[in-house]
N, CA, C and O atoms as a GROMACS GRO file, in nm:
protein
  324
    1MET      N    1  -0.232   0.903  -1.105
    1MET     CA    2  -0.096   0.854  -1.090
    1MET      C    3  -0.066   0.756  -1.203
    1MET      O    4  -0.149   0.672  -1.238
    2GLU      N    5   0.050   0.770  -1.257
    2GLU     CA    6   0.090   0.690  -1.371
    2GLU      C    7   0.158   0.560  -1.328
    2GLU      O    8   0.226   0.554  -1.226
    3VAL      N    9   0.138   0.458  -1.409
    3VAL     CA   10   0.207   0.331  -1.389
    3VAL      C   11   0.358   0.357  -1.401
    3VAL      O   12   0.402   0.430  -1.490
    4GLY      N   13   0.434   0.297  -1.313
    4GLY     CA   14   0.579   0.311  -1.314
    4GLY      C   15   0.633   0.415  -1.217
    4GLY      O   16   0.753   0.420  -1.193
    5LEU      N   17   0.545   0.497  -1.160
    5LEU     CA   18   0.591   0.598  -1.062
    5LEU      C   19   0.640   0.530  -0.935
    5LEU      O   20   0.579   0.434  -0.887
    6LYS      N   21   0.750   0.581  -0.881
    6LYS     CA   22   0.799   0.535  -0.751
    6LYS      C   23   0.727   0.618  -0.645
    6LYS      O   24   0.720   0.740  -0.654
    7VAL      N   25   0.673   0.550  -0.546
    7VAL     CA   26   0.595   0.616  -0.442
    7VAL      C   27   0.632   0.564  -0.304
    7VAL      O   28   0.696   0.460  -0.290
    8LYS      N   29   0.590   0.640  -0.203
    8LYS     CA   30   0.608   0.599  -0.064
    8LYS      C   31   0.472   0.607   0.004
    8LYS      O   32   0.396   0.701  -0.017
    9LEU      N   33   0.443   0.507   0.086
    9LEU     CA   34   0.317   0.505   0.161
    9LEU      C   35   0.329   0.602   0.278
    9LEU      O   36   0.417   0.587   0.364
   10LYS      N   37   0.240   0.702   0.282
   10LYS     CA   38   0.246   0.801   0.390
   10LYS      C   39   0.137   0.779   0.495
   10LYS      O   40   0.153   0.819   0.610
   11THR      N   41   0.027   0.716   0.455
   11THR     CA   42  -0.082   0.679   0.545
   11THR      C   43  -0.146   0.553   0.488
   11THR      O   44  -0.114   0.512   0.376
   12PHE      N   45  -0.235   0.492   0.563
   12PHE     CA   46  -0.311   0.378   0.512
   12PHE      C   47  -0.457   0.404   0.542
   12PHE      O   48  -0.495   0.426   0.657
   13ASN      N   49  -0.539   0.401   0.439
   13ASN     CA   50  -0.682   0.435   0.449
   13ASN      C   51  -0.704   0.569   0.519
   13ASN      O   52  -0.800   0.588   0.594
   14GLY      N   53  -0.611   0.662   0.491
   14GLY     CA   54  -0.624   0.798   0.542
   14GLY      C   55  -0.573   0.820   0.683
   14GLY      O   56  -0.578   0.933   0.733
   15ASP      N   57  -0.525   0.717   0.748
   15ASP     CA   58  -0.478   0.729   0.887
   15ASP      C   59  -0.330   0.693   0.897
   15ASP      O   60  -0.279   0.612   0.819
   16SER      N   61  -0.262   0.754   0.993
   16SER     CA   62  -0.122   0.721   1.014
   16SER      C   63  -0.100   0.620   1.126
   16SER      O   64   0.012   0.572   1.146
   17ASP      N   65  -0.206   0.588   1.199
   17ASP     CA   66  -0.196   0.490   1.308
   17ASP      C   67  -0.302   0.382   1.291
   17ASP      O   68  -0.414   0.409   1.247
   18ALA      N   69  -0.266   0.260   1.326
   18ALA     CA   70  -0.361   0.148   1.321
   18ALA      C   71  -0.467   0.166   1.428
   18ALA      O   72  -0.442   0.230   1.530
   19PRO      N   73  -0.585   0.110   1.407
   19PRO     CA   74  -0.687   0.112   1.513
   19PRO      C   75  -0.632   0.045   1.639
   19PRO      O   76  -0.544  -0.040   1.632
   20GLU      N   77  -0.686   0.084   1.753
   20GLU     CA   78  -0.636   0.035   1.881
   20GLU      C   79  -0.634  -0.118   1.892
   20GLU      O   80  -0.537  -0.174   1.942
   21LYS      N   81  -0.737  -0.184   1.847
   21LYS     CA   82  -0.745  -0.330   1.859
   21LYS      C   83  -0.730  -0.398   1.723
   21LYS      O   84  -0.810  -0.483   1.685
   22CYS      N   85  -0.627  -0.358   1.650
   22CYS     CA   86  -0.603  -0.411   1.515
   22CYS      C   87  -0.535  -0.548   1.523
   22CYS      O   88  -0.434  -0.565   1.593
   23ASN      N   89  -0.591  -0.643   1.452
   23ASN     CA   90  -0.530  -0.775   1.441
   23ASN      C   91  -0.395  -0.758   1.371
   23ASN      O   92  -0.389  -0.692   1.267
   24PRO      N   93  -0.287  -0.816   1.424
   24PRO     CA   94  -0.155  -0.802   1.361
   24PRO      C   95  -0.152  -0.843   1.213
   24PRO      O   96  -0.076  -0.786   1.135
   25SER      N   97  -0.233  -0.939   1.174
   25SER     CA   98  -0.234  -0.982   1.034
   25SER      C   99  -0.310  -0.884   0.944
   25SER      O  100  -0.313  -0.901   0.822
   26GLU      N  101  -0.370  -0.782   1.005
   26GLU     CA  102  -0.441  -0.678   0.929
   26GLU      C  103  -0.381  -0.539   0.953
   26GLU      O  104  -0.441  -0.438   0.916
   27ASN      N  105  -0.263  -0.535   1.013
   27ASN     CA  106  -0.200  -0.407   1.045
   27ASN      C  107  -0.118  -0.356   0.925
   27ASN      O  108   0.005  -0.356   0.928
   28TYR      N  109  -0.188  -0.313   0.821
   28TYR     CA  110  -0.123  -0.260   0.702
   28TYR      C  111  -0.057  -0.125   0.728
   28TYR      O  112   0.018  -0.076   0.644
   29TRP      N  113  -0.085  -0.064   0.841
   29TRP     CA  114  -0.021   0.060   0.882
   29TRP      C  115   0.129   0.038   0.905
   29TRP      O  116   0.207   0.133   0.901
   30ALA      N  117   0.169  -0.086   0.929
   30ALA     CA  118   0.311  -0.118   0.946
   30ALA      C  119   0.391  -0.089   0.819
   30ALA      O  120   0.514  -0.080   0.823
   31LEU      N  121   0.322  -0.073   0.707
   31LEU     CA  122   0.389  -0.045   0.580
   31LEU      C  123   0.413   0.104   0.555
   31LEU      O  124   0.475   0.141   0.456
   32ILE      N  125   0.363   0.188   0.644
   32ILE     CA  126   0.383   0.333   0.627
   32ILE      C  127   0.533   0.363   0.625
   32ILE      O  128   0.609   0.316   0.710
   33GLY      N  129   0.573   0.441   0.527
   33GLY     CA  130   0.714   0.473   0.508
   33GLY      C  131   0.782   0.384   0.406
   33GLY      O  132   0.893   0.415   0.360
   34LYS      N  133   0.718   0.275   0.370
   34LYS     CA  134   0.775   0.182   0.272
   34LYS      C  135   0.750   0.234   0.131
   34LYS      O  136   0.654   0.307   0.106
   35THR      N  137   0.838   0.195   0.040
   35THR     CA  138   0.832   0.242  -0.097
   35THR      C  139   0.790   0.131  -0.193
   35THR      O  140   0.792   0.013  -0.159
   36GLY      N  141   0.754   0.174  -0.312
   36GLY     CA  142   0.716   0.079  -0.414
   36GLY      C  143   0.688   0.149  -0.546
   36GLY      O  144   0.726   0.264  -0.565
   37THR      N  145   0.623   0.076  -0.635
   37THR     CA  146   0.595   0.125  -0.770
   37THR      C  147   0.448   0.107  -0.801
   37THR      O  148   0.388   0.006  -0.764
   38ILE      N  149   0.389   0.206  -0.869
   38ILE     CA  150   0.251   0.193  -0.916
   38ILE      C  151   0.252   0.097  -1.034
   38ILE      O  152   0.322   0.122  -1.133
   39VAL      N  153   0.176  -0.013  -1.025
   39VAL     CA  154   0.175  -0.112  -1.132
   39VAL      C  155   0.042  -0.121  -1.207
   39VAL      O  156   0.034  -0.184  -1.312
   40LYS      N  157  -0.061  -0.057  -1.154
   40LYS     CA  158  -0.190  -0.045  -1.223
   40LYS      C  159  -0.245   0.094  -1.195
   40LYS      O  160  -0.233   0.144  -1.083
   41PRO      N  161  -0.306   0.157  -1.296
   41PRO     CA  162  -0.354   0.294  -1.278
   41PRO      C  163  -0.472   0.302  -1.182
   41PRO      O  164  -0.529   0.201  -1.141
   42GLU      N  165  -0.505   0.425  -1.148
   42GLU     CA  166  -0.615   0.454  -1.056
   42GLU      C  167  -0.746   0.395  -1.106
   42GLU      O  168  -0.781   0.409  -1.224
   43ASN      N  169  -0.820   0.330  -1.015
   43ASN     CA  170  -0.950   0.273  -1.051
   43ASN      C  171  -1.061   0.371  -1.013
   43ASN      O  172  -1.035   0.483  -0.968
   44ASP      N  173  -1.184   0.328  -1.031
   44ASP     CA  174  -1.298   0.416  -1.003
   44ASP      C  175  -1.320   0.440  -0.854
   44ASP      O  176  -1.408   0.518  -0.817
   45ARG      N  177  -1.242   0.375  -0.769
   45ARG     CA  178  -1.252   0.396  -0.623
   45ARG      C  179  -1.132   0.473  -0.569
   45ARG      O  180  -1.103   0.471  -0.450
   46SER      N  181  -1.061   0.542  -0.662
   46SER     CA  182  -0.945   0.625  -0.626
   46SER      C  183  -0.833   0.544  -0.563
   46SER      O  184  -0.766   0.591  -0.470
   47ARG      N  185  -0.813   0.424  -0.612
   47ARG     CA  186  -0.706   0.338  -0.563
   47ARG      C  187  -0.613   0.299  -0.677
   47ARG      O  188  -0.656   0.285  -0.792
   48VAL      N  189  -0.487   0.283  -0.644
   48VAL     CA  190  -0.387   0.233  -0.738
   48VAL      C  191  -0.333   0.102  -0.683
   48VAL      O  192  -0.339   0.076  -0.563
   49LEU      N  193  -0.280   0.019  -0.772
   49LEU     CA  194  -0.215  -0.102  -0.726
   49LEU      C  195  -0.067  -0.070  -0.708
   49LEU      O  196   0.003  -0.039  -0.805
   50MET      N  197  -0.021  -0.079  -0.586
   50MET     CA  198   0.118  -0.049  -0.550
   50MET      C  199   0.190  -0.178  -0.519
   50MET      O  200   0.147  -0.256  -0.434
   51GLN      N  201   0.301  -0.201  -0.589
   51GLN     CA  202   0.385  -0.317  -0.561
   51GLN      C  203   0.499  -0.268  -0.473
   51GLN      O  204   0.577  -0.182  -0.513
   52PHE      N  205   0.508  -0.323  -0.354
   52PHE     CA  206   0.606  -0.278  -0.255
   52PHE      C  207   0.745  -0.334  -0.285
   52PHE      O  208   0.759  -0.444  -0.338
   53ASP      N  209   0.847  -0.255  -0.250
   53ASP     CA  210   0.986  -0.300  -0.262
   53ASP      C  211   1.017  -0.404  -0.156
   53ASP      O  212   1.092  -0.499  -0.182
   54ASP      N  213   0.961  -0.389  -0.036
   54ASP     CA  214   0.979  -0.486   0.072
   54ASP      C  215   0.875  -0.596   0.057
   54ASP      O  216   0.769  -0.574  -0.002
   55GLN      N  217   0.904  -0.712   0.110
   55GLN     CA  218   0.810  -0.823   0.108
   55GLN      C  219   0.700  -0.798   0.212
   55GLN      O  220   0.728  -0.795   0.332
   56VAL      N  221   0.579  -0.781   0.166
   56VAL     CA  222   0.466  -0.754   0.255
   56VAL      C  223   0.447  -0.871   0.352
   56VAL      O  224   0.409  -0.851   0.467
   57SER      N  225   0.472  -0.992   0.306
   57SER     CA  226   0.456  -1.110   0.392
   57SER      C  227   0.554  -1.108   0.510
   57SER      O  228   0.526  -1.171   0.612
   58ASP      N  229   0.666  -1.038   0.499
   58ASP     CA  230   0.761  -1.026   0.610
   58ASP      C  231   0.699  -0.953   0.729
   58ASP      O  232   0.748  -0.963   0.841
   59PHE      N  233   0.591  -0.878   0.704
   59PHE     CA  234   0.520  -0.805   0.809
   59PHE      C  235   0.402  -0.887   0.862
   59PHE      O  236   0.325  -0.838   0.945
   60GLY      N  237   0.386  -1.011   0.812
   60GLY     CA  238   0.275  -1.095   0.854
   60GLY      C  239   0.144  -1.059   0.786
   60GLY      O  240   0.037  -1.094   0.835
   61LEU      N  241   0.153  -0.988   0.673
   61LEU     CA  242   0.035  -0.941   0.602
   61LEU      C  243   0.015  -1.021   0.474
   61LEU      O  244   0.107  -1.085   0.424
   62HIS      N  245  -0.106  -1.016   0.422
   62HIS     CA  246  -0.142  -1.091   0.302
   62HIS      C  247  -0.165  -0.996   0.185
   62HIS      O  248  -0.210  -0.883   0.203
   63CYS      N  249  -0.134  -1.044   0.066
   63CYS     CA  250  -0.165  -0.974  -0.059
   63CYS      C  251  -0.253  -1.068  -0.141
   63CYS      O  252  -0.218  -1.185  -0.160
   64HIS      N  253  -0.364  -1.018  -0.188
   64HIS     CA  254  -0.459  -1.103  -0.261
   64HIS      C  255  -0.475  -1.059  -0.406
   64HIS      O  256  -0.582  -1.079  -0.465
   65ASN      N  257  -0.372  -1.001  -0.464
   65ASN     CA  258  -0.380  -0.951  -0.601
   65ASN      C  259  -0.302  -1.042  -0.695
   65ASN      O  260  -0.220  -1.124  -0.652
   66ASP      N  261  -0.328  -1.028  -0.824
   66ASP     CA  262  -0.259  -1.108  -0.925
   66ASP      C  263  -0.110  -1.079  -0.929
   66ASP      O  264  -0.029  -1.168  -0.957
   67ILE      N  265  -0.074  -0.956  -0.900
   67ILE     CA  266   0.067  -0.917  -0.901
   67ILE      C  267   0.123  -0.937  -0.761
   67ILE      O  268   0.071  -0.880  -0.664
   68PRO      N  269   0.228  -1.018  -0.748
   68PRO     CA  270   0.283  -1.047  -0.615
   68PRO      C  271   0.324  -0.921  -0.540
   68PRO      O  272   0.370  -0.823  -0.599
   69ASN      N  273   0.308  -0.924  -0.409
   69ASN     CA  274   0.358  -0.821  -0.320
   69ASN      C  275   0.293  -0.684  -0.347
   69ASN      O  276   0.358  -0.580  -0.334
   70SER      N  277   0.165  -0.686  -0.386
   70SER     CA  278   0.099  -0.559  -0.419
   70SER      C  279  -0.032  -0.545  -0.343
   70SER      O  280  -0.098  -0.643  -0.308
   71LEU      N  281  -0.069  -0.419  -0.319
   71LEU     CA  282  -0.193  -0.386  -0.250
   71LEU      C  283  -0.261  -0.269  -0.319
   71LEU      O  284  -0.195  -0.182  -0.375
   72LEU      N  285  -0.394  -0.269  -0.316
   72LEU     CA  286  -0.469  -0.154  -0.362
   72LEU      C  287  -0.462  -0.047  -0.254
   72LEU      O  288  -0.499  -0.070  -0.139
   73ILE      N  289  -0.415   0.070  -0.293
   73ILE     CA  290  -0.390   0.179  -0.198
   73ILE      C  291  -0.460   0.305  -0.249
   73ILE      O  292  -0.458   0.334  -0.368
   74LEU      N  293  -0.522   0.379  -0.157
   74LEU     CA  294  -0.582   0.507  -0.194
   74LEU      C  295  -0.473   0.599  -0.249
   74LEU      O  296  -0.362   0.604  -0.197
   75THR      N  297  -0.506   0.671  -0.356
   75THR     CA  298  -0.407   0.764  -0.413
   75THR      C  299  -0.364   0.869  -0.311
   75THR      O  300  -0.251   0.916  -0.314
   76SER      N  301  -0.454   0.906  -0.221
   76SER     CA  302  -0.419   1.006  -0.120
   76SER      C  303  -0.325   0.952  -0.012
   76SER      O  304  -0.274   1.028   0.069
   77ASP      N  305  -0.303   0.820  -0.010
   77ASP     CA  306  -0.214   0.759   0.089
   77ASP      C  307  -0.068   0.750   0.043
   77ASP      O  308   0.019   0.709   0.120
   78VAL      N  309  -0.042   0.787  -0.082
   78VAL     CA  310   0.094   0.776  -0.133
   78VAL      C  311   0.146   0.911  -0.178
   78VAL      O  312   0.070   1.001  -0.213
   79GLU      N  313   0.279   0.923  -0.175
   79GLU     CA  314   0.344   1.041  -0.229
   79GLU      C  315   0.452   0.997  -0.327
   79GLU      O  316   0.520   0.897  -0.305
   80VAL      N  317   0.465   1.071  -0.434
   80VAL     CA  318   0.565   1.040  -0.536
   80VAL      C  319   0.702   1.075  -0.480
   80VAL      O  320   0.721   1.179  -0.417
   81ILE      N  321   0.798   0.985  -0.503
   81ILE     CA  322   0.935   1.010  -0.455
   81ILE      C  323   1.030   1.022  -0.575
   81ILE      O  324   1.149   1.043  -0.557
   0.00000   0.00000   0.00000
């Protein structure tokens, strides 16, 4: 996937539903359906850095990357829009 592509999160870590006893601050599945842009190319673990259009913190989630509002996402979890 190329930097600059607009994408939508279709699953998170290969699943469309959060685990049954998922801590709300770790429920990244809440971002499924949200859109964003690829800001760093695929790494050796088949992940891209996706910067979301919505504020991830509004969902009670944390982002720990240098680029604000971004998460490392499996390439298989996103679709180009």
